[in-house]
Structures are given as C-alpha cells and as structure tokens.
N, C-alpha and C positions, 0 to 999 in steps of 0.2 A: 283638423285633429289637434287637440290641445296636448301639450307635453305632460309627462308624468308629474303629478302634484309635488312629489318629493324634490324634483329639480328646482322648483320655485322657492324652496327653502334655502336661503343664502348659506346656511351652515352646511347643508348637504352638498350644494353646488360647489362650494369652495374646496371641498375635500376631493373632488374628482380630478385625478392627475392629468387627464387629457384636456381639461378646461382651465388649467392653472393660468392666472393673470388675464383671464377673459371674463367680460361681463355677460350676464345672462342675456341681455338684450341683443348682443352682437350675434348670437347664434340661435335665438329663440325660434326664428322661422324654420331653421334646419331641424331643431329638436321636435318641432311639431310633426315632422315626418318620421319620427322614431316610435317604435312600439316598446312596450315594457312586457316583462314576463315574470311570473311567479314560479319559482322552482321548489319542489318538495325536497325534503331531506333525502340524500343519496341519489337524487336524479342527476343523470349525466347530461351536461350542457354541451361539451365538445368531445369528439372521439376521433382517433386516427382513421376510423372506418368510414367516416362521413365528411363530405365537403362542408366548408364553412363560408358563409357570405356576410358575416357580421363581426363587428367589434362589440363585445359585451362589457358594459360598465356596471360594476357591482354597486347597487344602491344600499342594500342592507343584507345582513347575513355574512356567510363566509364560503368561499369556494376553495376546494383542495385540488392540487395538481398531482397526477399519478402518471408515471412513465409508461409502464407496460400493461398495466391492468388497474381498474378501479379498486381492486381488492388489495393492491400493494400499499405499503405505507406511503403517505404523501410526501412529495418532494418540497412542496411549498404550500402556504395557506394565504389566500388573498383576502384583504380587508376591504371594507366599503370605501369606494373612491377609486380603487384600482380597476384596471381593465384587462381583458384577455381576448385572444383571437386575432390580435393585430398582425402577427407574423403570417398566418395563413391568408389574410386579406392582401398583404403586400406581395408575397411570393406565389400566391394562388395555388398552394399545395394543401394537402390535408393537414389538419392539426397534428403536431408531433407528440401530443400527450392527451390524457383524459382529464377533463375538468368536471368536477363533481360537486354538487351542493352538499356542504357539510351539515348545514341546517336549512331551515326555510330561508330562501333568498329572493330578493327582488333585483332584477337586472334590466338594464336598458339596452335594447337592440339597436345598434348603430349600423345601418346598411353601408355598403362600400360607397355607393354614389352620394350618400349623405355626408360621409367623411370628406370626400373631395369638395362638396359644396361648402362645408365648414372651413376647409383650408383656403378656398377662394374668398370666403367672407372675412377671414382673419388668419394670416400666416402663422400666428402664434400657435395655432392648433398643430401645424406641421412641426414646429419646434418642440412642442410638448410630446408629440408622437415620437420624435427622434430620442427624446429623453427617456420615454418609456422603453423603446427598443434598446437603448444603451443600458438601461437598468437591467433589462432581461439578460442581455449578453454578459454583463458584469456578474450577475447572479449565477448564470450557467458556467462562466469561467471559474468562479469561486467553488461551485459544486464539483467541477472537473478537477480543479486543483486539490480539493479535499479528498476526492476519490483516488487521485494519484498518490497522495500522501498515505492514504489508508492502505493502498496496494503495496507501497514500499514498506510500510510497517509490517504488514502480514508476511511479505517476502522475507523481511529481516527475521521475524519471529520463526519462520519456517526453516531458515538456513543457519541460525546462530544458536549455539549451546547456551542456555540461560544461566548456567552456573559459572562458566569460565569466560564467556563473552567471545570465544573463538568460534569458528564455523563448526557445523556438525557433519555427521557422516553423509547425510543426504546431499548437502552442498558439495562435499568432496567428490562423491560419486558422479554428480552432474558435471563437475568442473574438470576432473582428471582426464576423462576420455578425449575431450577437445584438446587438452594440452599434450597428450601423448601423440595424437595425430599431427598437431602443429610442430612439435619438436622432431618427430620422425621425418616430416617433410623437409624441415630445415637441416636435417642430419645433425642435430644438436643432442647433447646428452641430458639425461634426467635420472635422478636417484630417488629411491623411496626409503624412508625410515619408518619402522613400526616401533613405537616406544611403549613399554609396559611398566607400571609402577610395581616394584617388587613387594610381595606379601601385603598387598593393599588391604586384604580382608582383616588383617590384624588391627589396622587403624579404625576400621568401622566397628569391629566386634568388641575390642577392648577399650576404645576411647570415644566411641560414639560417631554417628554419621556426620555430625558437624565438623569433627576433627578430620574425618575422611574427606569432606568437601574442601577443607583448607589445604590438605595435601594436594588434591587434584588441581586447585587453583594456583598453588605455588609452582607446581611442575609446568602448568600451562604458561605461566609467566616466564619461566626459564626458556621454554621453547620459543615464545615470541621474541625474546631478547636476542636469541641466536639465529634468527631467520631474517631473510630479506623480504621486502614488501612483495616481490613477485613470487616468492615461494608459497606453496599451498600448505595450510595447517588446519587440522580438524581433530576434534575429540571423536574418536572412532568407536569407543565403547565406554563402559563404566570407568575403567582405569587405564584405558589404552588410547594412544594418540597416533596419528599418521601424518607424515610430512612428505611432500614432493619438493625436492630441491631441483629447481629448473635450471638447465644449463650447467649441471654439476656432474663431473665424473666421479668415479669411485673414491679417489684420493680425497677430493674435497668433501664428499659425503662422510667419509670416515672421520675427518677432522671435525666436522660439525657434530657428529655423534659423540666424539670424545669430549667436546666442550659441554655438551648437554649432560652427559653422564657425570662429569666432574662437578658442574655447578649444581646439579640435583643433589649430590652428596653433601654439599655445603648448606643445603636448606635447613632452616630451623622453624618448626611449627609449635606454637604453644597452646596449651589447653588449660584446664582448671588451675587457677591461681598461678598462672605464668609458668607452669611446669612444661618442660619440653617433651614432645613426642619422640619416639625412637627415630634414629636416623633414617633418612629417605634415600632410596637408591632406585635406579631404573635399569631395565634391560632393553637392548636395542637390536633389532634385526635390520640389516641393510642390504639393498640390492641396487643394481644399475640397469637401466633399460637397454635392451638389445633391439636391433632394427625391426624384428618381426613380432615384438611383444605387443600384447594388448593388456588392458588393465588387470584382467583376471590372472593372466600368467605372471605379470609383474607383482601383483599382490601375493600370489601364492608363494613366490620365491622369498619375498620379504617376511611372510608369515612363517615359512620354514626356517629362515634364518633366526627369527625371534624364538621359535620353538627350540632350536639347537642351543641358543644362548641360555635359555632357561635350564636346559638339561646340564649345562656346564656349571650351574650353580647360581645363576642370576648375577646382577650387578656387573654385566659385561656386554660386549658388542660382538655380534657375529655377522660376517658378510658371506653371502652366497652369490656367485657369479651367474 
C-alpha cells in the first residue's frame, strides 16, 4: 500500500507536528500501513460515545473541537499538520470531546500499532508526541485559567454595586448569616447599622440623577473610611446602606455611627458650574446581636431603630436593644 500522495509533498510533510525533524524516508514504510479518509463538512470524526483506535493527522481543511455537543461553539480549531486522538490512544479511554469537520477535510489515520512502529524506527516521534501532549495540556490549562477568571469576574459583577464599588444586598444576605452563626458560636458581639441618606429624593428631583449618584458615592466613601476590613458593608437599597460591625458591642457601634453622621454632614458635592448641593445628612438605626438572634430578627430591630430615628426628625441616631 502506497502512502497518501499529499505526504510525499515536502511542504505538506514538513507541517505535520508529529513528524517534525524527521525525514520522509525514515518512516515511509510505516506510512504505507496508514489509510486516509475524506470527511464531509460537519461530519463527526471523534465522539465521546465511541472508542478510538487512531491518531488522525489533518492534511487539509479544518477540524473543530466541541466539549459537550457538536452543536456548541467550538473550543478550538485545528489547522493542517495538527493531529487529534492521541490522548485516547495513550490512556485507552473514549475521546473527551467531539471533533467535527468544519469543511471538507483530508485526514491520515495512524493506527496505534503503527505509532509504536514509528517510535521504534525513530525516537524523535516520541519526542514530538510529548510536545503535542504538552501543547494540549498547556492549552487546556489556559482555557481553565480563563474560565476561572471569567467566573471570578461574573461573581464580582453579581456581588458588587456598580455605582459605589461596595458590595450589594445579595452579597450581604449571603455573608451575614454565616457571620452571625460564627460570632454566636464564639460568643462574640456584632452590631448592625442601617444608614439612610436624608431627603435623598430632593437631590434627584431638583438637581438630577447624576447629582444623586454623587451623593450616594460620597456617603459610601465615608462608610468605607470608618470601617475595618473585617466589617461587612453593602448598599442595601437606593439610598440605604447596611453595616455589620463584627466583634463590636453597642458602645463601639454608637461611636462608629456618630463618626459617620458627623463626617457625612461635612460632605460637599458640586453640580452645575461648581455650585454646591444642599448639605448632606444621614439617619442611622443601630442594634446589637443577642444570643438567639437570626438575621431577620436583627435586621427588623435595626430597621425599627431607623424608622424611629426618622420620626424624630432625621439627621440622628437611634438604638434599639
């Protein structure tokens, strides 16, 4: 049996990654035992549902790699000279992905026993095979790394408020319950602050939403400045923030609340032609965790404290035990 005519073309042969630095004559007898195959467009070459007994060397056309289904977007596109199927030859397991002809393709079928004959004929084939496997692993590592980065990015997007850069309510809801259980087990204290920007609607209605956004960001900066890294902070609603002061009794929580209130009063936000907005003030509801509290009970007390502070005229702090 004569080998595929394309392999006798030095240009084609030189591009085959498995035969790098090997002369045609060194493996010609082995190649005579290989068959070739023509694939139609969209024809499946390898599938996780079927065993594989060959390494396929792409002579012309392009092969696409798909993870879970041939209908999914491809993970990779193989060019002429590249090979596929080597992993299932070595570990003797089914292919881990679908390999599909993107267009009309010519492939050389290299049976397992012929591969070993080639390695016996010239050890360079083994070296090239290791390079192919290394390249596959490196590519998969890069894909995995990119996937992890993408997951981290999506997690960040899902848990961070895009306007202020602090966490959002969803993140706080997920985090606070574990913290409550942890601090109750350790018999340590925790206090909750609910902070509301006074008469926030005026900023939006009279000076525009951009001015309102600046006010929210300025208040968020005051909160970040007065909290420790271990404390939990989130934008809880449009103009409302929530803080969990970990390991903090009532006295410490009230001191933090007073600092926040005082610094918010000093804020200055400018709008058209450097005119200043009306002064900013905040109202704060405070409560401290009891041994049998869950988050709902703790939040309801802080919310009640905030409500009572608003009824007192705002720009003040109210504590409910």
